[in-house]
C-alpha positions as CSV (number, residue, x, y, z in Angstrom):
1,X,-8.8,-14.1,3.6
2,X,-6.8,-10.9,2.4
3,X,-3.4,-10.8,3.2
4,X,-2.6,-8.1,6.0
5,X,-0.5,-5.2,6.2
6,X,-0.3,-3.5,9.6
7,X,2.6,-2.0,10.9
8,X,2.5,-2.5,14.2
9,X,0.9,-6.4,14.1
10,X,3.0,-7.7,11.0
11,X,1.3,-10.3,8.4
12,X,2.3,-13.9,7.9
13,X,1.3,-16.5,6.2
14,X,1.5,-19.7,7.7
15,X,1.3,-22.9,5.9
16,X,-0.8,-25.4,8.2
17,X,0.1,-28.6,9.0
18,X,-1.9,-31.4,7.2
19,X,-3.1,-33.1,10.8
20,X,-4.4,-30.1,11.8
21,X,-6.1,-28.7,9.0
22,X,-7.9,-32.5,8.5
23,X,-9.0,-32.4,12.0
24,X,-10.1,-29.0,11.3
25,X,-12.5,-30.5,8.2
26,X,-13.2,-33.3,10.5
27,X,-14.9,-31.0,13.0
28,X,-16.3,-28.9,10.4
29,X,-18.3,-32.5,9.3
30,X,-18.9,-34.3,12.2
31,X,-19.1,-32.1,15.4
32,X,-20.1,-28.5,14.8
33,X,-19.6,-28.6,18.8
34,X,-15.9,-29.2,18.5
35,X,-15.3,-25.9,15.8
36,X,-17.0,-23.8,18.4
37,X,-14.5,-25.2,21.1
38,X,-11.5,-25.3,19.7
39,X,-12.2,-21.6,18.7
40,X,-12.8,-20.9,22.5
41,X,-9.1,-22.5,22.9
42,X,-7.4,-20.1,20.6
43,X,-9.2,-17.2,21.9
44,X,-7.8,-17.5,25.3
45,X,-4.5,-17.7,24.0
46,X,-4.4,-15.3,21.8
47,X,-4.2,-12.5,24.2
48,X,-0.5,-13.2,24.8
49,X,0.4,-13.6,21.4
50,X,1.7,-10.8,19.3
51,X,2.9,-9.7,15.0
52,X,3.3,-12.6,13.2
53,X,2.1,-15.0,16.1
54,X,-1.3,-13.5,16.4
55,X,-2.3,-13.0,13.0
56,X,-1.3,-16.8,13.0
57,X,-3.8,-17.5,15.1
58,X,-6.4,-15.5,13.1
59,X,-5.7,-17.8,10.6
60,X,-5.9,-20.7,12.5
61,X,-9.6,-19.2,13.6
62,X,-10.5,-18.5,10.4
63,X,-9.8,-22.1,9.1
64,X,-12.1,-23.5,11.4
65,X,-15.1,-22.6,9.1
66,X,-18.5,-21.7,9.6
67,X,-19.2,-23.8,12.7
68,X,-16.9,-21.5,14.4
69,X,-19.0,-18.2,13.6
70,X,-21.6,-18.1,16.5
71,X,-18.3,-18.9,19.2
72,X,-16.9,-15.8,17.4
73,X,-19.6,-13.7,17.5
74,X,-20.1,-14.2,21.0
75,X,-16.9,-13.6,22.0
76,X,-17.2,-10.2,20.3
77,X,-18.9,-9.2,23.3
78,X,-17.2,-10.9,25.8
79,X,-13.3,-11.8,24.9
80,X,-10.5,-9.3,25.6
81,X,-9.3,-6.4,23.1
82,X,-7.1,-9.0,21.0
83,X,-9.8,-11.6,20.9
84,X,-12.0,-9.0,19.8
85,X,-9.6,-8.0,17.1
86,X,-9.1,-11.2,16.2
87,X,-13.3,-12.3,15.8
88,X,-13.7,-9.2,13.9
89,X,-11.4,-9.6,11.1
90,X,-12.4,-13.4,10.8
91,X,-16.5,-12.3,11.1
92,X,-16.1,-9.6,7.9
93,X,-15.1,-12.6,5.8
94,X,-18.3,-14.5,7.0
95,X,-21.3,-14.0,4.1
96,X,-23.5,-12.6,7.3
97,X,-24.9,-9.1,6.9
98,X,-25.5,-8.9,10.6
99,X,-22.4,-10.8,11.7
100,X,-20.4,-8.2,9.5
101,X,-22.2,-5.1,11.0
102,X,-21.2,-6.1,14.7
103,X,-17.6,-6.8,13.2
104,X,-17.6,-3.6,12.2
105,X,-19.1,-2.0,15.2
106,X,-16.4,-3.8,17.6
107,X,-13.3,-2.5,15.2
108,X,-14.5,1.1,15.4
109,X,-15.1,1.0,19.1
110,X,-11.2,-0.4,19.1
111,X,-10.2,2.2,16.7
112,X,-11.2,4.7,19.0
113,X,-10.2,3.4,22.4
114,X,-8.2,0.4,22.4
115,X,-5.8,0.1,25.8
116,X,-2.9,-1.4,23.2
117,X,-1.6,0.5,20.8
118,X,-0.9,-2.0,18.5
119,X,-4.2,-3.4,18.7
120,X,-5.6,0.3,18.0
121,X,-3.3,0.9,15.0
122,X,-4.5,-2.8,13.9
123,X,-8.3,-1.8,13.9
124,X,-7.7,1.4,12.3
125,X,-6.7,-0.5,9.6
126,X,-9.2,-3.4,9.1
127,X,-12.1,-0.5,9.8
128,X,-11.2,1.4,7.3
129,X,-10.4,-1.3,4.5
130,X,-13.7,-2.9,4.9
131,X,-16.1,-0.3,6.8
132,X,-18.6,2.2,4.5
133,X,-15.9,5.2,3.1
134,X,-18.5,8.3,4.3
135,X,-18.8,6.1,8.1
136,X,-15.2,5.7,8.0
137,X,-14.3,9.0,7.1
138,X,-16.4,10.8,9.9
139,X,-15.0,8.3,12.3
140,X,-11.3,8.6,11.6
141,X,-11.5,12.2,10.8
142,X,-12.6,13.0,14.4
143,X,-10.1,10.6,15.3
144,X,-7.0,12.9,13.7
145,X,-7.1,16.2,15.9
146,X,-7.1,14.3,19.1
147,X,-4.6,11.7,18.4
148,X,-1.1,12.5,19.3
149,X,0.7,9.2,19.8
150,X,3.0,8.4,16.3
151,X,2.1,4.6,17.1
152,X,-1.7,5.3,16.2
153,X,-1.3,8.7,14.1
154,X,0.9,7.1,11.6
155,X,-1.3,4.4,10.2
156,X,-4.9,6.5,11.2
157,X,-3.0,9.3,8.7
158,X,-2.3,6.2,6.3
159,X,-5.7,5.2,6.2
160,X,-7.1,8.2,6.2
161,X,-5.3,8.6,2.6
162,X,-6.1,5.4,1.3
163,X,-9.9,6.3,2.0
164,X,-9.7,9.6,0.3
165,X,-7.0,10.9,0.5
166,X,-7.2,13.5,3.0
167,X,-4.8,16.3,2.7
168,X,-4.5,16.8,6.6
169,X,-3.1,13.4,7.1
170,X,-0.5,13.7,4.7
171,X,0.5,16.6,6.3
172,X,0.5,15.3,9.7
173,X,3.2,12.7,7.8
174,X,5.3,15.2,6.8
175,X,5.1,17.0,10.2
176,X,6.2,13.7,11.7
177,X,9.2,13.6,9.4
178,X,10.4,16.4,11.1
179,X,10.6,14.2,14.7
180,X,13.9,13.9,16.5
181,X,12.9,10.9,17.3
182,X,14.5,8.9,14.7
183,X,12.1,5.8,15.3
184,X,9.2,8.3,14.7
185,X,11.0,10.0,11.7
186,X,11.3,6.5,9.7
187,X,8.0,5.1,10.2
188,X,6.8,8.7,8.9
189,X,8.6,8.4,5.9
190,X,8.1,4.9,5.1
191,X,4.2,5.7,5.4
192,X,4.4,8.5,2.9
193,X,6.6,6.5,0.7
194,X,3.6,3.6,0.8
195,X,1.1,6.7,-0.3
196,X,3.1,7.8,-3.2
197,X,5.6,10.7,-1.9
198,X,9.0,9.6,-1.9
199,X,11.1,12.6,-2.7
200,X,13.3,14.9,-0.7
201,X,14.1,13.7,2.9
202,X,11.8,10.9,2.4
203,X,14.1,9.4,0.1
204,X,16.9,10.1,2.2
205,X,15.8,8.1,5.1
206,X,14.7,5.0,2.9
207,X,18.4,4.9,1.4
208,X,19.7,5.2,4.9
209,X,17.1,2.6,6.2
210,X,17.7,0.1,3.4
211,X,21.2,-0.6,5.0
212,X,19.6,-1.7,8.2
213,X,19.4,-5.4,8.5
214,X,15.6,-5.3,10.0
215,X,12.1,-5.7,8.8
216,X,11.9,-1.8,8.8
217,X,14.9,-1.8,6.3
218,X,13.6,-4.7,4.1
219,X,10.8,-2.8,3.6
220,X,12.1,0.2,2.8
221,X,13.8,-1.5,0.3
222,X,10.5,-3.0,-1.1
223,X,9.7,0.0,-1.5
224,X,12.8,1.7,-3.3
225,X,12.2,-1.0,-5.8
226,X,8.8,0.8,-6.5
227,X,10.5,4.0,-6.6
228,X,12.6,3.1,-9.3
229,X,9.9,1.4,-11.5
230,X,7.8,4.6,-11.2
231,X,10.8,6.6,-11.9
232,X,11.6,4.8,-15.2
233,X,7.8,5.1,-16.1
234,X,8.2,8.9,-15.8
235,X,11.6,8.9,-18.0
236,X,9.3,7.1,-20.4
237,X,6.5,10.1,-20.4
238,X,9.3,12.5,-20.5
239,X,10.4,11.3,-23.9
240,X,6.9,11.4,-25.1
241,X,6.5,7.4,-25.5
242,X,2.9,6.9,-26.4
243,X,0.3,4.6,-26.1
244,X,-0.8,1.6,-28.7
245,X,-3.7,2.9,-31.1
246,X,-6.7,1.3,-29.2
247,X,-5.5,1.4,-25.7
248,X,-7.9,2.4,-23.1
249,X,-5.5,5.1,-20.7
250,X,-7.8,4.4,-18.1
251,X,-8.0,0.8,-18.1
252,X,-4.7,0.2,-18.3
253,X,-3.9,2.4,-15.7
254,X,-6.5,0.7,-13.3
255,X,-4.2,-2.7,-14.2
256,X,-1.1,-1.7,-13.8
257,X,-2.3,-0.2,-10.1
258,X,-3.7,-3.6,-9.1
259,X,-0.3,-5.4,-10.0
260,X,1.6,-2.7,-8.1
261,X,-0.7,-3.3,-5.1
262,X,-0.5,-7.2,-5.3
263,X,3.7,-6.5,-5.9
264,X,3.7,-4.5,-2.9
265,X,1.5,-6.9,-0.8
266,X,4.4,-9.3,-1.9
267,X,7.2,-7.5,-1.1
268,X,5.7,-5.8,2.2
269,X,5.4,-9.6,3.3
270,X,8.9,-11.0,2.4
271,X,10.2,-8.4,3.8
272,X,8.9,-8.2,7.3
273,X,8.4,-12.1,7.4
274,X,12.4,-12.4,6.8
275,X,13.6,-16.0,7.2
276,X,10.5,-16.9,8.2
277,X,8.5,-15.4,4.9
278,X,6.0,-17.4,3.1
279,X,8.7,-20.1,0.8
280,X,6.2,-21.2,-2.5
281,X,7.0,-24.4,-4.4
282,X,7.9,-21.7,-7.0
283,X,10.8,-20.3,-5.2
284,X,12.0,-24.1,-4.3
285,X,11.9,-24.8,-8.3
286,X,13.8,-21.3,-8.7
287,X,16.2,-22.1,-6.2
288,X,16.9,-25.9,-7.7
289,X,17.2,-24.2,-11.2
290,X,19.9,-22.0,-9.8
291,X,22.0,-24.8,-8.7
292,X,21.6,-26.7,-11.8
293,X,22.8,-24.2,-14.4
294,X,25.8,-23.3,-11.4
295,X,26.4,-27.2,-11.5
296,X,26.0,-27.7,-15.3
297,X,26.6,-24.5,-17.7
298,X,29.6,-24.8,-19.7
299,X,30.9,-21.3,-18.9
300,X,31.5,-20.7,-14.9
301,X,31.9,-16.5,-15.3
302,X,28.1,-16.5,-16.5
303,X,26.4,-18.4,-13.2
304,X,27.4,-16.1,-10.8
305,X,24.2,-16.5,-8.4
306,X,24.1,-12.1,-8.6
307,X,24.0,-12.2,-12.3
308,X,21.6,-15.2,-12.5
309,X,19.3,-13.1,-10.6
310,X,19.1,-9.8,-12.3
311,X,18.4,-11.5,-15.5
312,X,15.8,-13.7,-14.0
313,X,14.6,-10.2,-12.5
314,X,14.7,-8.5,-16.2
315,X,12.7,-11.5,-17.5
316,X,10.4,-11.2,-14.6
317,X,9.8,-7.5,-15.4
318,X,9.7,-7.8,-18.6
319,X,7.1,-10.4,-18.7
320,X,4.4,-7.7,-17.1
321,X,4.1,-5.6,-20.5
322,X,5.8,-3.9,-23.4
323,X,6.4,-0.6,-21.1
324,X,7.9,-2.4,-18.2
325,X,11.7,-3.3,-17.8
326,X,13.9,-3.9,-14.6
327,X,16.6,-0.3,-14.2
328,X,19.7,-1.6,-13.1
329,X,22.5,0.8,-11.4
330,X,23.8,2.0,-15.1
331,X,20.2,2.9,-15.8
332,X,19.6,4.7,-12.8
333,X,22.8,6.5,-13.3
334,X,21.5,7.6,-16.9
335,X,17.9,8.6,-15.4
336,X,19.6,10.9,-12.7
337,X,21.6,12.6,-15.4
338,X,18.5,12.9,-17.4
339,X,16.6,14.8,-14.7
340,X,19.5,17.0,-13.2
341,X,18.6,20.2,-15.6
342,X,16.1,22.4,-14.9
343,X,12.4,21.5,-16.0
344,X,10.1,24.2,-15.2
345,X,6.5,22.9,-14.4
346,X,3.6,22.5,-11.5
347,X,5.3,19.2,-10.8
348,X,2.5,16.9,-11.7
349,X,1.5,13.8,-13.7
350,X,-1.7,14.4,-16.0
351,X,-4.4,12.1,-18.1
352,X,-6.9,13.1,-20.4
353,X,-9.7,11.0,-21.4
354,X,-11.2,12.1,-24.9
355,X,-14.3,14.8,-24.1
356,X,-13.4,14.9,-20.5
357,X,-11.0,17.3,-18.3
358,X,-7.6,16.9,-17.5
359,X,-6.6,14.5,-14.1
360,X,-4.1,14.8,-12.0
361,X,-2.7,11.4,-11.6
362,X,0.0,12.6,-9.4
363,X,1.1,15.6,-7.5
364,X,4.6,15.3,-7.0
365,X,6.2,15.7,-3.3
366,X,7.5,19.4,-2.5
367,X,6.2,20.8,-5.9
368,X,4.4,23.7,-6.9
369,X,1.2,21.5,-7.2
370,X,1.7,20.0,-4.0
371,X,2.2,23.0,-2.2
372,X,-0.6,24.6,-3.6
373,X,-2.7,21.7,-1.9
374,X,-3.6,19.5,-5.5
375,X,-4.5,16.4,-5.0
376,X,-4.4,13.0,-6.8
377,X,-7.7,12.3,-8.4
378,X,-8.5,16.5,-9.1
379,X,-10.2,17.4,-12.1
380,X,-8.7,20.2,-14.0
381,X,-11.7,21.9,-15.6
382,X,-9.8,25.0,-16.8
383,X,-6.4,26.1,-17.4
384,X,-5.9,29.8,-17.7
385,X,-9.3,30.4,-18.0
386,X,-9.4,27.7,-21.0
387,X,-11.6,25.1,-20.9
388,X,-9.6,21.4,-20.6
389,X,-12.6,19.2,-22.0
390,X,-12.0,21.1,-25.5
391,X,-8.4,20.5,-25.8
392,X,-5.8,17.8,-26.7
393,X,-3.5,16.7,-23.6
394,X,-0.7,17.7,-25.7
395,X,-2.0,21.6,-26.4
396,X,-3.0,22.0,-22.6
397,X,0.6,20.3,-21.1
398,X,2.7,23.0,-22.5
399,X,0.5,25.6,-20.2
400,X,1.6,23.5,-17.5
401,X,5.2,23.6,-17.9
402,X,7.9,26.9,-17.7
403,X,9.2,29.6,-17.6
404,X,10.1,29.4,-14.1
405,X,8.7,31.9,-11.6
406,X,5.6,32.1,-13.9
407,X,2.3,31.7,-12.7
408,X,-1.0,29.2,-13.9
409,X,-4.4,29.4,-13.1
410,X,-6.5,26.5,-12.7
411,X,-9.8,25.4,-11.6
412,X,-10.5,22.3,-10.0
413,X,-13.0,20.1,-9.4
414,X,-13.1,17.5,-6.3
415,X,-14.7,14.9,-5.2
416,X,-17.0,16.1,-2.3
417,X,-16.5,19.9,-3.5
418,X,-20.3,21.4,-4.3
419,X,-18.2,24.3,-6.3
420,X,-15.2,24.4,-8.4
421,X,-12.3,26.7,-6.7
422,X,-9.3,28.2,-8.2
423,X,-5.4,27.6,-7.8
424,X,-2.9,29.9,-8.5
425,X,0.4,27.8,-9.1
């Protein structure tokens, strides 16, 4: 099962004892009814479990295999909220279209009205990730205006943004950023950073939160690392660095986005898990190598743990591809100095495929394009009445820059619109 990411019910990766795995295997092979009985036993205990213990129980249910599925389908109707959430989550992975549909119906019901906030929040995200996008948008947008509690509203907004970049959802997160409740303010900032808006006040909240030795603090630290990598990429774009000849930008972007998602998931699990985070054989090998280097290398001045870790990080990031590198404090200082001057523009990263329109990769949070309502994924058909399909990107970009205070008119098409719309920025 894919790793889960829910703010109220943190993720854990559980290494089941071999005895339990063997018992589950015997139940699957020798006594199908035993698997169902074991599933019922887990469900009896699950209502009293929260956070990592809850999701560990979900993993145990999945480990029971196909023989437990009939019991889980029956429990969709009879179990209490946490039990229904657990059953629905497991059944989504079953190769049974009918069971999959039943699970989505249950998740939709929990997302609309579960009594427990953490159950409702988790159901929102599982439903948003696995449901039909059009149906999910219809259901969740209907909940957006009637949901007030930040504990539910924040995951709802993040899910809507993940499904189809719903601008109203992002704006509500921005509104929550002004909350006097420090916990709400922090969660809103974390959510905005996770959907790609980590500038201004969001960045300030993240930096303050990284000093907190809590799961939220470790989550903020992980996001800070990703923001630094994104800024390093921005710096490369500012220098005019280009892709190697023959590279397909669209494919490269998809590959990089997948890598970033995988990095985010791993950092998130490590941040939330703390001391109980997953420890793999590779982690143990890494620690053993550090120990052996410190013990045997001739020059002790080069075996400081921090120095070794930084070297490992540089090598890890460099190993991704030729465009990636780690930014240390000196790099960060240099980067900040390079962007401290004026740089008039609409505040957006753009891309263009041959023969196609200009595309908005990202509207910078708080920038002119962002304030005008431009979203990531928008297609700019015209810039000041000139078709972008007929031009190279190098000819278009200067029109989107300075001088400060001037205006530029964009003709924009967005998914779901019947006709393009005009924006003056």
